[in-house]
Backbone as ProteinMPNN parsed JSONL, in Angstrom:
{"seq_chain_A": "MDEFLIGSNTEKVVRTAECPVLTVKGPIPNLQIRNIVLPSDFKREIGTAVEKFKYFQQMFGAKLHLVYINTPGAFESSSNLRARMQKAAERYGLQNFTINVYNDTIEEDGILHFAEETGADLVMMATHGRTGLSHLLSGSIAEDLVNHSDIPVLTFHLK", "coords_chain_A": {"N_chain_A": [[69.539, 106.924, 37.263], [71.063, 108.999, 36.061], [71.19, 108.161, 33.429], [68.589, 108.367, 32.676], [68.119, 111.165, 32.955], [70.247, 112.363, 31.48], [71.116, 110.507, 29.444], [72.554, 107.897, 27.476], [75.848, 107.648, 26.0], [75.633, 106.928, 23.313], [72.961, 107.672, 22.8], [73.289, 110.438, 23.038], [74.903, 111.024, 20.859], [73.276, 110.259, 18.728], [71.224, 112.12, 19.121], [72.573, 114.624, 18.787], [74.227, 114.605, 16.496], [74.836, 115.805, 13.232], [74.908, 114.349, 10.968], [73.87, 111.271, 9.323], [73.547, 108.513, 11.621], [74.759, 105.401, 12.278], [74.035, 102.839, 14.351], [75.388, 100.031, 15.821], [75.306, 97.191, 17.658], [77.19, 95.106, 18.045], [79.603, 92.834, 16.511], [78.622, 91.835, 13.224], [78.609, 89.216, 11.375], [79.072, 88.78, 7.899], [77.262, 90.869, 7.025], [74.438, 91.758, 5.322], [72.349, 94.037, 3.81], [69.155, 93.627, 3.176], [66.545, 93.894, 3.859], [64.829, 96.551, 5.062], [63.366, 98.256, 7.726], [61.159, 100.868, 8.097], [59.946, 102.812, 10.346], [57.274, 105.069, 11.083], [55.056, 107.97, 11.545], [54.082, 108.814, 9.246], [53.44, 111.376, 8.442], [53.632, 114.859, 7.466], [56.244, 115.66, 8.445], [58.07, 113.632, 7.832], [58.946, 114.091, 5.297], [61.299, 115.587, 5.047], [63.299, 113.841, 5.491], [63.092, 111.806, 3.68], [64.527, 111.664, 1.201], [67.056, 110.887, 2.053], [66.403, 108.437, 3.217], [65.612, 107.051, 0.806], [68.001, 107.089, -0.593], [69.749, 105.417, 0.947], [68.287, 103.003, 0.834], [68.431, 102.488, -1.886], [71.161, 102.302, -2.212], [71.746, 99.924, -0.86], [70.129, 98.231, -2.254], [67.781, 97.28, -1.214], [64.625, 95.99, 0.153], [62.006, 98.063, 1.319], [60.307, 98.294, 4.267], [57.618, 99.776, 5.177], [56.224, 100.884, 8.234], [53.665, 101.44, 10.513], [53.258, 101.893, 13.882], [50.695, 100.922, 15.764], [49.246, 101.912, 18.605], [47.528, 101.563, 21.83], [47.089, 104.067, 22.952], [47.222, 105.876, 20.86], [45.528, 104.992, 18.819], [44.508, 104.23, 15.508], [42.392, 103.466, 12.664], [43.179, 100.638, 10.718], [42.746, 100.732, 7.932], [42.62, 103.548, 7.402], [45.225, 104.201, 8.085], [46.807, 102.716, 6.335], [45.984, 103.865, 3.897], [47.025, 106.462, 4.316], [49.762, 105.923, 4.413], [50.217, 104.819, 1.824], [49.61, 107.1, 0.228], [51.713, 108.757, 1.122], [53.917, 107.246, 0.174], [53.522, 107.366, -2.528], [53.683, 110.132, -2.963], [56.339, 110.697, -2.292], [57.678, 109.095, -4.07], [58.466, 106.484, -3.589], [59.831, 103.194, -3.972], [59.774, 99.608, -4.326], [58.617, 98.49, -1.822], [56.767, 97.689, 1.166], [53.644, 97.934, 2.847], [52.678, 98.348, 6.151], [50.881, 97.825, 9.11], [51.221, 97.668, 12.472], [50.268, 96.29, 15.53], [50.897, 97.123, 18.913], [51.856, 97.591, 22.379], [53.556, 99.751, 22.984], [55.446, 102.174, 21.048], [58.299, 101.675, 20.643], [58.571, 98.927, 21.383], [56.916, 97.811, 19.474], [58.216, 98.399, 17.085], [60.591, 96.966, 17.384], [59.591, 94.311, 17.655], [58.205, 94.061, 15.177], [60.379, 94.326, 13.332], [61.946, 92.115, 14.047], [60.154, 90.011, 13.381], [59.884, 90.396, 10.633], [62.403, 89.81, 9.755], [64.298, 91.862, 9.524], [67.202, 93.595, 8.482], [68.078, 96.079, 9.03], [67.018, 99.005, 10.721], [65.651, 102.005, 9.858], [65.249, 105.365, 10.757], [63.752, 108.595, 11.459], [64.721, 111.313, 13.557], [63.895, 113.88, 15.936], [65.83, 115.102, 17.414], [65.674, 116.516, 19.796], [66.523, 118.526, 22.652], [67.289, 119.337, 26.05], [64.554, 120.549, 28.076], [62.378, 119.857, 26.313], [63.225, 117.422, 25.328], [63.354, 115.95, 27.665], [60.644, 115.867, 28.415], [59.345, 114.855, 26.096], [60.903, 112.696, 25.246], [62.53, 110.237, 23.158], [61.902, 108.049, 20.613], [63.696, 107.031, 18.746], [66.16, 107.217, 20.099], [65.652, 105.535, 22.282], [65.299, 103.114, 20.953], [67.895, 102.625, 19.766], [69.228, 101.896, 22.005], [68.203, 99.48, 22.746], [67.952, 97.694, 20.612], [69.015, 94.894, 18.773], [69.328, 94.797, 16.218], [70.946, 96.635, 13.582], [70.6, 100.199, 13.679], [69.817, 103.003, 11.833], [69.814, 106.38, 11.955], [68.423, 109.59, 11.229], [68.392, 113.15, 11.313], [65.562, 115.335, 11.463], [65.88, 117.941, 10.998]], "CA_chain_A": [[68.925, 108.164, 37.214], [71.846, 109.752, 35.175], [70.863, 107.776, 32.044], [67.271, 108.981, 32.482], [68.22, 112.59, 32.789], [71.283, 112.73, 30.543], [71.156, 109.575, 28.394], [73.821, 107.161, 27.187], [76.682, 108.28, 24.956], [74.999, 106.611, 22.031], [71.822, 108.586, 22.691], [73.759, 111.822, 22.819], [75.381, 111.111, 19.443], [72.033, 110.231, 17.894], [70.543, 113.36, 19.356], [73.265, 115.843, 18.323], [75.03, 114.553, 15.225], [74.171, 116.419, 12.07], [74.989, 113.388, 9.845], [73.258, 110.026, 9.707], [74.254, 107.802, 12.591], [74.486, 103.987, 12.202], [74.334, 102.216, 15.591], [75.504, 98.597, 15.685], [75.655, 96.695, 19.023], [78.329, 94.23, 18.042], [79.978, 92.333, 15.151], [77.608, 91.132, 12.454], [79.291, 88.54, 10.259], [78.385, 88.773, 6.621], [76.113, 91.764, 7.017], [73.803, 92.129, 4.008], [71.105, 94.782, 4.03], [68.153, 93.304, 2.184], [65.216, 94.262, 4.383], [64.907, 97.746, 5.893], [62.17, 98.687, 8.348], [61.028, 102.321, 8.233], [58.758, 103.157, 11.159], [56.923, 106.503, 11.071], [53.628, 108.21, 11.551], [53.845, 109.146, 7.859], [52.849, 112.739, 8.341], [54.484, 115.785, 6.676], [57.594, 115.765, 8.835], [58.999, 112.653, 7.233], [59.474, 114.532, 3.975], [62.662, 116.182, 5.122], [64.251, 112.726, 5.561], [62.812, 110.795, 2.686], [65.606, 111.486, 0.187], [68.1, 110.06, 2.736], [65.876, 107.01, 3.27], [65.681, 106.423, -0.516], [69.413, 106.893, -0.954], [70.285, 104.228, 1.562], [67.56, 101.863, 0.269], [68.952, 102.161, -3.201], [72.543, 101.938, -2.035], [71.811, 98.531, -0.465], [69.3, 97.425, -3.077], [66.907, 96.565, -0.221], [63.172, 96.234, 0.241], [61.673, 98.93, 2.394], [59.023, 97.833, 4.924], [57.029, 100.95, 5.908], [55.427, 100.406, 9.313], [53.1, 102.371, 11.503], [53.012, 101.106, 15.08], [49.406, 101.261, 16.252], [49.249, 101.722, 20.043], [46.227, 101.862, 22.403], [46.981, 105.529, 23.26], [47.117, 106.645, 19.598], [44.93, 104.062, 17.904], [43.793, 104.626, 14.328], [41.985, 102.325, 11.924], [44.203, 100.116, 9.775], [42.417, 101.174, 6.595], [43.077, 104.945, 7.287], [46.69, 104.233, 8.155], [47.284, 102.231, 5.054], [45.767, 104.908, 2.859], [48.017, 107.557, 4.564], [51.105, 105.394, 4.044], [50.19, 104.766, 0.365], [49.769, 108.511, -0.245], [53.16, 109.184, 1.404], [54.817, 106.492, -0.659], [53.367, 107.914, -3.88], [54.158, 111.563, -2.929], [57.835, 110.72, -2.239], [58.273, 108.328, -5.128], [59.117, 105.283, -3.003], [59.725, 101.97, -4.829], [60.156, 98.357, -3.662], [58.226, 98.703, -0.469], [55.564, 97.045, 1.613], [52.88, 98.84, 3.77], [52.354, 97.48, 7.286], [50.365, 98.374, 10.373], [51.55, 96.685, 13.519], [49.743, 96.685, 16.847], [51.679, 96.803, 20.088], [51.574, 98.52, 23.484], [54.366, 101.066, 22.887], [56.109, 102.216, 19.703], [59.585, 101.051, 20.575], [58.417, 97.452, 21.317], [56.344, 97.428, 18.235], [59.274, 98.488, 16.009], [61.542, 95.805, 17.584], [58.862, 93.057, 17.308], [58.024, 93.959, 13.745], [61.694, 94.124, 12.717], [62.299, 90.744, 14.248], [59.289, 89.158, 12.658], [60.157, 90.48, 9.177], [63.814, 89.452, 9.452], [64.979, 93.054, 9.123], [68.654, 93.793, 8.598], [68.323, 97.48, 9.438], [65.948, 99.928, 11.011], [65.982, 103.431, 9.528], [64.209, 106.284, 11.24], [64.121, 110.039, 11.654], [64.564, 111.812, 14.98], [63.827, 115.353, 16.022], [67.051, 115.631, 18.006], [65.353, 117.427, 20.855], [67.41, 118.608, 23.778], [66.763, 120.136, 27.229], [63.267, 120.224, 28.601], [61.535, 119.209, 25.393], [63.694, 116.069, 25.248], [62.976, 115.325, 28.865], [59.179, 115.719, 28.415], [58.883, 114.037, 24.935], [61.718, 111.566, 24.939], [62.856, 109.928, 21.752], [61.775, 106.671, 20.238], [64.891, 106.593, 18.078], [67.201, 107.012, 21.128], [65.308, 104.299, 23.013], [65.538, 102.022, 20.015], [69.305, 102.294, 19.703], [69.733, 101.299, 23.276], [67.574, 98.207, 22.983], [67.893, 96.904, 19.405], [70.155, 94.068, 18.369], [69.352, 95.047, 14.746], [71.447, 97.987, 13.351], [69.645, 101.277, 13.453], [70.324, 104.16, 11.088], [68.985, 107.535, 12.327], [68.602, 110.899, 10.53], [67.717, 114.32, 11.955], [64.559, 115.937, 10.644], [66.229, 119.387, 10.84]], "C_chain_A": [[69.705, 109.01, 36.157], [71.421, 109.499, 33.775], [69.51, 108.378, 31.716], [67.363, 110.452, 32.135], [69.152, 113.018, 31.671], [71.245, 111.809, 29.231], [72.515, 108.971, 28.16], [74.629, 108.005, 26.123], [76.133, 108.121, 23.582], [73.817, 107.54, 21.773], [72.261, 110.019, 22.393], [74.262, 112.013, 21.375], [74.223, 111.142, 18.55], [71.325, 111.573, 17.96], [71.171, 114.548, 18.787], [73.973, 115.778, 17.019], [74.155, 115.052, 14.053], [74.186, 115.521, 10.825], [74.214, 112.148, 10.262], [74.11, 109.214, 10.67], [73.823, 106.281, 12.432], [74.96, 103.411, 13.578], [74.241, 100.724, 15.468], [75.988, 98.144, 17.085], [76.925, 95.845, 19.046], [78.635, 93.735, 16.65], [78.795, 91.612, 14.534], [78.352, 90.499, 11.265], [78.45, 88.559, 9.014], [77.163, 89.633, 6.554], [75.637, 92.073, 5.596], [72.421, 92.776, 4.299], [70.104, 94.515, 2.956], [66.762, 93.78, 2.546], [65.433, 95.411, 5.364], [63.501, 98.053, 6.425], [62.218, 100.218, 8.549], [59.775, 102.634, 9.005], [58.534, 104.662, 11.11], [55.437, 106.671, 11.354], [53.155, 108.664, 10.167], [53.015, 110.376, 7.657], [53.894, 113.589, 7.646], [55.925, 115.79, 7.136], [58.578, 114.83, 8.191], [59.575, 113.123, 5.952], [60.863, 115.02, 3.939], [63.703, 115.042, 5.143], [64.141, 111.699, 4.476], [63.9, 110.598, 1.618], [66.796, 110.684, 0.784], [67.664, 108.622, 2.812], [66.032, 106.35, 1.899], [67.128, 106.218, -0.962], [69.97, 105.572, -0.339], [69.603, 103.004, 1.059], [68.193, 101.443, -1.061], [70.451, 101.703, -3.152], [72.684, 100.377, -1.716], [70.981, 97.67, -1.353], [68.247, 96.64, -2.233], [65.428, 96.857, -0.435], [62.899, 97.052, 1.498], [60.326, 98.504, 2.945], [58.493, 99.035, 5.766], [56.128, 100.354, 7.018], [54.957, 101.508, 10.185], [52.744, 101.527, 12.734], [51.702, 101.709, 15.71], [49.348, 100.874, 17.718], [47.875, 102.064, 20.616], [46.038, 103.344, 22.682], [46.847, 106.369, 22.085], [46.567, 105.762, 18.473], [44.298, 104.738, 16.725], [43.422, 103.386, 13.519], [43.067, 101.915, 10.915], [43.995, 100.685, 8.365], [42.862, 102.684, 6.403], [44.579, 105.043, 7.216], [47.345, 103.768, 6.88], [47.158, 103.22, 3.941], [46.778, 106.056, 3.017], [49.411, 107.128, 4.069], [51.266, 105.291, 2.477], [50.343, 106.149, -0.24], [51.223, 108.992, -0.028], [54.114, 108.47, 0.41], [54.753, 107.059, -2.071], [53.939, 109.364, -3.973], [55.675, 111.628, -2.975], [58.481, 109.81, -3.301], [58.953, 107.039, -4.612], [58.855, 104.078, -3.976], [60.192, 100.778, -3.96], [59.955, 98.446, -2.209], [56.976, 97.874, -0.127], [54.918, 98.095, 2.581], [52.41, 97.979, 4.891], [51.851, 98.328, 8.433], [50.563, 97.28, 11.415], [51.019, 97.145, 14.836], [50.644, 96.246, 17.976], [51.35, 97.843, 21.171], [52.338, 99.789, 23.433], [55.115, 100.98, 21.576], [57.412, 101.505, 19.655], [59.457, 99.482, 20.559], [57.858, 97.041, 20.027], [57.364, 97.426, 17.093], [60.191, 97.281, 16.162], [60.855, 94.539, 17.205], [58.613, 92.96, 15.819], [59.36, 93.677, 13.008], [62.149, 92.663, 12.845], [61.508, 89.786, 13.4], [59.515, 89.194, 11.098], [61.582, 90.095, 8.789], [64.589, 90.679, 8.965], [66.465, 93.015, 9.355], [69.023, 95.068, 9.126], [66.986, 98.174, 9.743], [66.369, 101.303, 10.698], [64.858, 104.3, 10.074], [64.745, 107.641, 11.431], [63.968, 110.32, 13.129], [64.548, 113.3, 14.96], [65.072, 115.946, 16.676], [66.727, 116.676, 19.076], [66.31, 117.41, 21.974], [66.694, 119.365, 24.875], [65.406, 119.633, 27.645], [62.354, 119.445, 27.669], [61.921, 117.743, 25.22], [63.241, 115.296, 26.485], [61.427, 115.015, 28.863], [58.713, 114.702, 27.306], [59.641, 112.771, 24.743], [61.969, 111.386, 23.495], [62.766, 108.449, 21.518], [63.082, 106.201, 19.594], [66.003, 106.347, 19.098], [66.892, 105.726, 21.943], [65.592, 103.086, 22.209], [67.025, 101.624, 19.946], [69.882, 101.619, 20.866], [69.217, 99.854, 23.41], [67.532, 97.224, 21.793], [69.179, 96.144, 19.137], [70.352, 94.235, 16.846], [69.996, 96.478, 14.532], [70.385, 98.978, 13.17], [70.373, 102.508, 12.874], [69.329, 105.313, 11.354], [69.376, 108.796, 11.515], [67.896, 111.971, 11.283], [66.686, 114.824, 10.901], [64.902, 117.396, 10.377], [66.72, 119.681, 9.481]], "O_chain_A": [[69.041, 109.708, 35.391], [71.286, 110.43, 32.982], [69.297, 108.852, 30.6], [66.773, 110.923, 31.163], [68.845, 113.981, 30.969], [71.332, 112.304, 28.107], [73.524, 109.508, 28.618], [74.108, 108.919, 25.484], [76.154, 109.049, 22.773], [73.679, 108.114, 20.693], [71.65, 110.711, 21.578], [74.05, 113.064, 20.77], [74.166, 111.989, 17.659], [70.878, 112.092, 16.937], [70.468, 115.446, 18.325], [74.306, 116.823, 16.461], [72.965, 114.763, 13.93], [73.594, 115.84, 9.793], [73.923, 111.984, 11.447], [75.333, 109.234, 10.533], [72.631, 105.975, 12.458], [76.142, 103.494, 13.91], [73.209, 100.178, 15.078], [76.969, 98.672, 17.609], [77.663, 95.892, 20.03], [77.996, 94.167, 15.691], [78.065, 90.883, 15.206], [78.673, 91.172, 10.285], [77.235, 88.373, 9.077], [76.119, 89.188, 6.076], [76.395, 92.6, 4.781], [71.519, 92.195, 4.901], [70.183, 95.128, 1.892], [65.92, 94.033, 1.685], [66.131, 95.263, 6.367], [62.548, 98.105, 5.648], [63.178, 100.767, 9.09], [58.683, 102.717, 8.443], [59.49, 105.438, 11.097], [54.669, 105.71, 11.401], [51.961, 108.873, 9.953], [52.071, 110.437, 6.869], [54.949, 113.077, 7.271], [56.805, 115.916, 6.284], [59.752, 115.155, 8.016], [60.612, 112.614, 5.527], [61.552, 114.896, 2.927], [64.872, 115.277, 4.837], [64.991, 110.817, 4.354], [64.152, 109.471, 1.19], [67.443, 109.907, 0.082], [68.428, 107.703, 2.518], [66.523, 105.225, 1.812], [67.425, 105.242, -1.651], [70.57, 104.75, -1.031], [70.281, 101.996, 0.857], [68.449, 100.269, -1.329], [70.902, 100.861, -3.929], [73.568, 99.68, -2.214], [71.085, 96.448, -1.252], [67.904, 95.498, -2.537], [65.042, 97.818, -1.1], [63.452, 96.801, 2.57], [59.344, 98.369, 2.215], [58.898, 99.24, 6.91], [55.361, 99.427, 6.759], [55.715, 102.401, 10.563], [52.004, 100.55, 12.621], [51.673, 102.87, 16.117], [49.391, 99.693, 18.063], [47.114, 102.785, 19.97], [44.906, 103.827, 22.649], [46.397, 107.508, 22.211], [47.06, 105.777, 17.345], [43.604, 105.739, 16.901], [44.069, 102.349, 13.666], [43.763, 102.756, 10.346], [44.953, 101.07, 7.694], [43.411, 103.03, 5.357], [45.149, 105.814, 6.444], [48.317, 104.358, 6.408], [48.074, 103.41, 3.141], [47.32, 106.563, 2.035], [50.118, 107.883, 3.401], [52.31, 105.634, 1.923], [51.15, 106.332, -1.152], [51.844, 109.563, -0.925], [55.029, 109.101, -0.12], [55.777, 107.218, -2.735], [54.589, 109.729, -4.953], [56.241, 112.51, -3.622], [59.707, 109.766, -3.408], [59.937, 106.589, -5.199], [57.835, 103.99, -4.659], [60.919, 100.957, -2.983], [60.902, 98.477, -1.423], [56.242, 97.428, -1.009], [55.591, 99.012, 3.054], [51.787, 96.948, 4.637], [52.354, 99.423, 8.681], [50.13, 96.14, 11.251], [51.28, 98.277, 15.244], [51.109, 95.107, 17.991], [50.664, 98.833, 20.915], [51.811, 100.835, 23.811], [55.388, 99.898, 21.056], [57.652, 100.768, 18.699], [60.161, 98.814, 19.802], [58.261, 96.01, 19.488], [57.352, 96.537, 16.242], [60.533, 96.638, 15.17], [61.444, 93.726, 16.494], [58.786, 91.889, 15.238], [59.39, 92.823, 12.123], [62.66, 92.064, 11.899], [62.057, 88.876, 12.78], [59.361, 88.197, 10.394], [61.915, 90.064, 7.604], [65.446, 90.558, 8.089], [66.926, 92.447, 10.345], [70.131, 95.237, 9.636], [65.973, 97.933, 9.085], [67.381, 101.761, 11.228], [63.676, 104.013, 9.88], [65.948, 107.872, 11.551], [63.205, 109.669, 13.843], [65.121, 113.925, 14.068], [65.351, 117.136, 16.526], [67.475, 117.642, 19.225], [66.89, 116.361, 22.254], [65.636, 119.955, 24.66], [65.13, 118.436, 27.578], [61.652, 118.525, 28.087], [61.052, 116.902, 24.991], [62.803, 114.15, 26.388], [61.029, 113.937, 29.306], [57.852, 113.85, 27.53], [59.119, 111.831, 24.144], [61.668, 112.259, 22.682], [63.476, 107.671, 22.153], [63.533, 105.089, 19.866], [66.727, 105.358, 18.977], [67.794, 104.943, 22.24], [66.092, 102.098, 22.746], [67.368, 100.447, 20.052], [70.863, 100.881, 20.783], [69.805, 99.082, 24.168], [67.127, 96.072, 21.948], [70.28, 96.681, 19.259], [71.384, 93.868, 16.284], [69.62, 97.417, 15.234], [69.351, 98.679, 12.573], [71.399, 102.956, 13.387], [68.151, 105.214, 11.012], [70.544, 108.994, 11.179], [66.845, 111.7, 11.864], [66.893, 114.755, 9.69], [64.228, 118.027, 9.562], [67.052, 120.827, 9.179]]}, "name": "protein", "num_of_chains": 1, "seq": "MDEFLIGSNTEKVVRTAECPVLTVKGPIPNLQIRNIVLPSDFKREIGTAVEKFKYFQQMFGAKLHLVYINTPGAFESSSNLRARMQKAAERYGLQNFTINVYNDTIEEDGILHFAEETGADLVMMATHGRTGLSHLLSGSIAEDLVNHSDIPVLTFHLK"}
């Protein structure tokens, strides 16, 4: 119950840190970041984090796999989603990327399944860093992901 109400220490760091947070579950011998998964809804909010995403992609010389997790509760057509993602990629000047729509029951599972299937070395995502009642009501996909992913997760605040 405490973890549900308060969250793990890792979740607290992800929620409150003003700098990017890299979460790694354990030792990873010979870590090479070649494939980065970037899950998002690709709406306006992502713009505040795009420069950070691009910086880390360029630093690692990695391919960026843009992915929208299409769920039954928020289903959209694949063609509309791909068009939105392509527009976002052009607007923000992304390079060396793929566009992907992945269907799953919930976002967190979809991100994990897609990352595993693509052989991702890193998942990068933005978080709102909500606290208090808004955090309790809305939750955080990024915080859930860092608790369940064996793949390193790099999070950035949208603030």
